[in-house]
C-alpha positions as CSV (number, residue, x, y, z in Angstrom):
1,X,-67.3,63.1,116.4
2,X,-63.4,62.4,117.4
3,X,-61.3,60.1,115.4
4,X,-58.7,57.7,116.7
5,X,-56.1,57.9,114.1
6,X,-54.6,61.3,115.4
7,X,-52.9,61.7,117.8
8,X,-54.7,64.7,120.1
9,X,-57.5,61.2,120.4
10,X,-55.3,58.8,121.8
11,X,-56.0,58.0,125.3
12,X,-53.0,59.3,127.1
13,X,-53.4,62.6,125.4
14,X,-56.7,62.9,126.4
15,X,-56.2,61.7,130.2
16,X,-53.2,65.0,130.5
17,X,-55.8,66.8,128.4
18,X,-59.0,67.0,131.0
19,X,-56.2,67.2,133.5
20,X,-55.1,70.6,131.9
21,X,-58.6,71.7,131.5
22,X,-59.8,71.6,135.3
23,X,-57.0,73.6,136.0
24,X,-57.8,75.9,133.5
25,X,-61.3,76.1,134.8
26,X,-59.7,77.1,138.3
27,X,-57.4,79.8,137.0
28,X,-60.3,81.4,135.0
29,X,-63.0,81.0,137.6
30,X,-60.3,82.9,140.2
31,X,-58.7,85.5,137.9
32,X,-62.3,86.5,136.8
33,X,-63.0,87.7,139.9
34,X,-60.9,90.9,139.3
35,X,-60.5,90.0,135.5
36,X,-63.8,90.0,133.3
37,X,-63.2,88.4,130.4
38,X,-65.3,87.6,127.0
39,X,-62.9,86.8,124.1
40,X,-60.0,84.1,124.4
41,X,-57.2,82.7,121.6
42,X,-55.8,79.6,121.9
43,X,-52.5,79.7,120.3
44,X,-51.5,75.8,118.8
45,X,-55.2,74.8,119.4
46,X,-54.3,71.5,117.4
47,X,-58.0,69.9,116.8
48,X,-59.6,72.3,119.6
49,X,-59.4,71.0,122.9
50,X,-59.2,73.2,124.6
51,X,-60.8,76.0,122.9
52,X,-64.6,74.1,122.7
53,X,-63.0,74.0,126.8
54,X,-63.6,78.2,127.2
55,X,-66.3,78.0,124.4
56,X,-68.3,75.6,126.6
57,X,-67.2,75.4,129.9
58,X,-66.7,79.5,130.3
59,X,-69.1,81.1,127.5
60,X,-66.1,82.6,126.1
61,X,-65.7,84.3,122.3
62,X,-63.3,81.7,120.9
63,X,-60.3,82.1,118.5
64,X,-57.9,79.5,117.7
65,X,-55.2,78.8,115.7
66,X,-52.7,76.1,114.3
67,X,-50.5,75.6,111.7
68,X,-51.4,73.0,110.5
69,X,-53.9,72.6,107.9
70,X,-55.2,69.8,108.4
71,X,-56.0,70.3,112.3
72,X,-57.8,72.7,111.3
73,X,-59.9,71.1,109.0
74,X,-60.5,68.6,111.4
75,X,-61.3,71.2,114.4
76,X,-63.7,73.4,112.8
77,X,-66.5,70.6,111.7
78,X,-66.2,69.2,115.5
79,X,-66.1,72.9,117.4
80,X,-68.2,74.9,115.3
81,X,-68.6,77.4,117.7
82,X,-64.8,78.0,117.6
83,X,-63.8,80.3,115.1
84,X,-60.4,78.2,113.7
85,X,-58.0,79.7,111.7
86,X,-54.3,78.1,110.4
87,X,-51.6,81.0,111.2
88,X,-47.8,80.2,112.7
89,X,-47.4,82.0,116.3
90,X,-43.5,82.4,115.2
91,X,-44.7,84.4,112.2
92,X,-45.5,88.3,112.8
93,X,-49.0,88.0,110.3
94,X,-50.7,86.0,113.1
95,X,-50.6,89.0,114.9
96,X,-53.8,90.6,112.8
97,X,-56.4,87.9,114.5
98,X,-56.5,90.6,117.0
99,X,-56.1,91.5,120.7
100,X,-57.9,89.4,123.3
101,X,-59.2,88.8,127.3
102,X,-57.2,86.0,127.6
103,X,-54.5,83.9,125.5
104,X,-54.1,80.6,126.2
105,X,-50.7,78.6,125.2
106,X,-51.5,74.9,126.2
107,X,-48.3,72.4,125.1
108,X,-47.2,75.5,122.4
109,X,-44.0,76.4,123.1
110,X,-41.9,73.7,123.7
111,X,-42.8,72.6,119.7
112,X,-41.3,75.8,118.5
113,X,-37.8,77.1,116.9
114,X,-38.3,80.7,118.5
115,X,-39.5,80.7,121.6
116,X,-39.0,83.7,122.3
117,X,-40.6,85.0,119.1
118,X,-43.4,83.5,119.9
119,X,-44.1,84.7,123.5
120,X,-43.5,88.4,122.3
121,X,-46.1,87.9,120.0
122,X,-48.7,86.4,122.4
123,X,-47.8,88.8,124.6
124,X,-49.3,91.3,121.7
125,X,-52.7,89.5,121.6
126,X,-53.3,89.6,124.8
127,X,-55.0,92.1,126.9
128,X,-55.4,90.9,130.2
129,X,-54.3,87.4,130.9
130,X,-52.0,84.9,129.5
131,X,-51.7,81.1,130.5
132,X,-49.0,79.0,129.6
133,X,-48.8,75.2,129.6
134,X,-46.0,73.6,128.7
135,X,-42.5,70.9,129.0
136,X,-39.8,71.8,130.5
137,X,-36.0,71.4,130.2
138,X,-34.0,70.5,133.5
139,X,-32.3,72.5,135.4
140,X,-33.1,75.9,137.5
141,X,-31.2,78.9,134.9
142,X,-33.7,80.2,132.3
143,X,-31.4,78.2,129.9
144,X,-33.2,76.4,126.8
145,X,-32.5,72.6,124.8
146,X,-32.4,72.2,121.7
147,X,-33.9,68.4,120.5
148,X,-35.1,66.5,118.2
149,X,-39.2,65.0,118.0
150,X,-40.5,62.3,116.5
151,X,-42.5,62.6,113.8
152,X,-46.5,63.0,114.4
153,X,-49.3,66.4,113.5
154,X,-48.8,67.5,117.4
155,X,-44.7,67.7,117.1
156,X,-43.2,70.7,116.3
157,X,-43.6,71.7,112.1
158,X,-40.1,70.3,111.5
159,X,-39.2,68.3,113.3
160,X,-36.7,70.3,115.7
161,X,-37.5,72.7,118.8
162,X,-36.0,74.5,121.5
163,X,-37.1,73.8,125.4
164,X,-37.1,75.8,127.7
165,X,-36.7,75.6,131.8
166,X,-39.1,77.0,133.3
167,X,-36.8,80.0,134.6
168,X,-37.0,80.6,130.8
169,X,-40.1,80.8,130.1
170,X,-40.9,83.1,133.3
171,X,-38.0,85.1,131.6
172,X,-39.9,85.7,128.4
173,X,-42.8,86.3,130.0
174,X,-41.3,89.3,131.7
175,X,-38.9,90.2,128.4
176,X,-42.1,90.5,126.6
177,X,-43.2,93.4,128.3
178,X,-46.0,91.1,130.6
179,X,-45.3,93.2,134.8
180,X,-46.7,90.2,136.4
181,X,-45.8,86.8,136.0
182,X,-46.9,83.6,138.4
183,X,-46.6,79.7,138.7
184,X,-49.8,78.0,139.1
185,X,-51.1,76.8,142.7
186,X,-53.2,75.1,141.1
187,X,-52.9,70.9,141.6
188,X,-53.1,69.6,137.9
189,X,-54.0,65.7,138.0
190,X,-51.3,64.5,136.6
191,X,-47.8,62.5,137.3
192,X,-46.0,65.2,134.7
193,X,-46.8,68.0,136.6
194,X,-45.1,66.2,139.9
195,X,-41.9,65.3,140.7
196,X,-40.9,61.8,142.3
197,X,-38.7,59.5,143.1
198,X,-36.8,58.6,140.0
199,X,-38.7,61.5,137.9
200,X,-38.0,65.1,137.7
201,X,-41.4,67.3,137.4
202,X,-41.8,68.0,133.5
203,X,-44.2,70.0,132.8
204,X,-45.5,73.4,134.0
205,X,-48.3,75.9,134.3
206,X,-47.5,79.8,134.0
207,X,-50.0,82.9,134.5
208,X,-48.9,86.2,133.5
209,X,-51.0,89.3,133.6
210,X,-51.0,92.6,133.0
211,X,-52.7,93.4,136.3
212,X,-51.8,92.1,139.5
213,X,-53.7,89.1,140.9
214,X,-54.0,89.1,144.5
215,X,-54.7,84.9,145.3
216,X,-53.5,82.5,146.9
217,X,-53.1,79.8,143.5
218,X,-50.8,81.7,142.3
219,X,-47.0,82.9,143.5
220,X,-45.7,85.7,142.1
221,X,-42.1,84.9,140.2
222,X,-39.1,87.6,139.6
223,X,-37.8,87.1,136.6
224,X,-34.8,85.4,137.1
225,X,-31.3,86.1,135.3
226,X,-28.6,84.2,133.9
227,X,-25.4,86.7,133.6
228,X,-22.4,86.5,131.8
229,X,-19.5,85.8,134.0
230,X,-15.8,85.1,134.6
231,X,-16.3,81.3,134.7
232,X,-18.1,81.1,131.1
233,X,-14.4,81.0,130.0
234,X,-13.1,78.3,131.5
235,X,-13.6,74.9,130.6
236,X,-16.8,72.9,132.8
237,X,-14.6,71.1,136.1
238,X,-12.3,74.9,136.7
239,X,-15.5,76.7,136.1
240,X,-18.1,74.9,138.2
241,X,-14.8,75.3,140.8
242,X,-14.5,79.2,140.6
243,X,-17.8,80.7,139.8
244,X,-18.7,80.3,144.2
245,X,-15.2,82.1,144.4
246,X,-16.3,84.7,142.2
247,X,-19.8,84.9,143.6
248,X,-18.4,85.2,147.3
249,X,-15.9,87.5,145.9
250,X,-18.4,90.1,144.9
251,X,-20.6,89.9,148.2
252,X,-17.9,91.4,149.4
253,X,-17.2,94.0,147.0
254,X,-20.9,94.6,147.7
255,X,-20.7,94.4,151.3
256,X,-17.6,97.3,152.1
């Protein structure tokens, strides 16, 4: 039985979890046509909401882990059909869990001090498909913001973490040597996934695959780049003024 004392059981959390689970179900249904899936890993499971969803709704053999022993102790009796473990995605020991057809990381990356290391570990454990759902920092370039988090069992272990931009998440997946990275076009019925007049979109769903996915539900995105250039060394006002001039000069040089 669930308890209201945990942050995972609050009404607003359950509402967004239902919306994310519905999106995940559509992704699995679409991908299963080309990629047979029988095993799954839920990284950063909390109290096992998505792990249970994978087991119950999609008949997958599911392993799940969380860095907090208290969350795992709560999750196992709730969902006896799932194998739970205590583990840290930033620690290489997590690789001992093995490889899985499907790996999901929902609500995990933005709670980490070392997201690049975590993504590499996720990729190493992914046999076919990796689905990442995450909060995203503002901006279009592949960057990250170091933010302080509030106290809670659903927050970073040390309450400080890097928040990646959407293109930052995409770049890390490519550099973790997953060859195909897609943005999901499946609607998530929650306002956090949609921009509004005075609020930006703050969450995304990214699908990374070992094999190409031919579907209208996904958009293949190239690896983004943020190269060190000459304006980097100038103070901010000069940087923004000189950047387009250097870009124009590079364009002229390349046209010769």
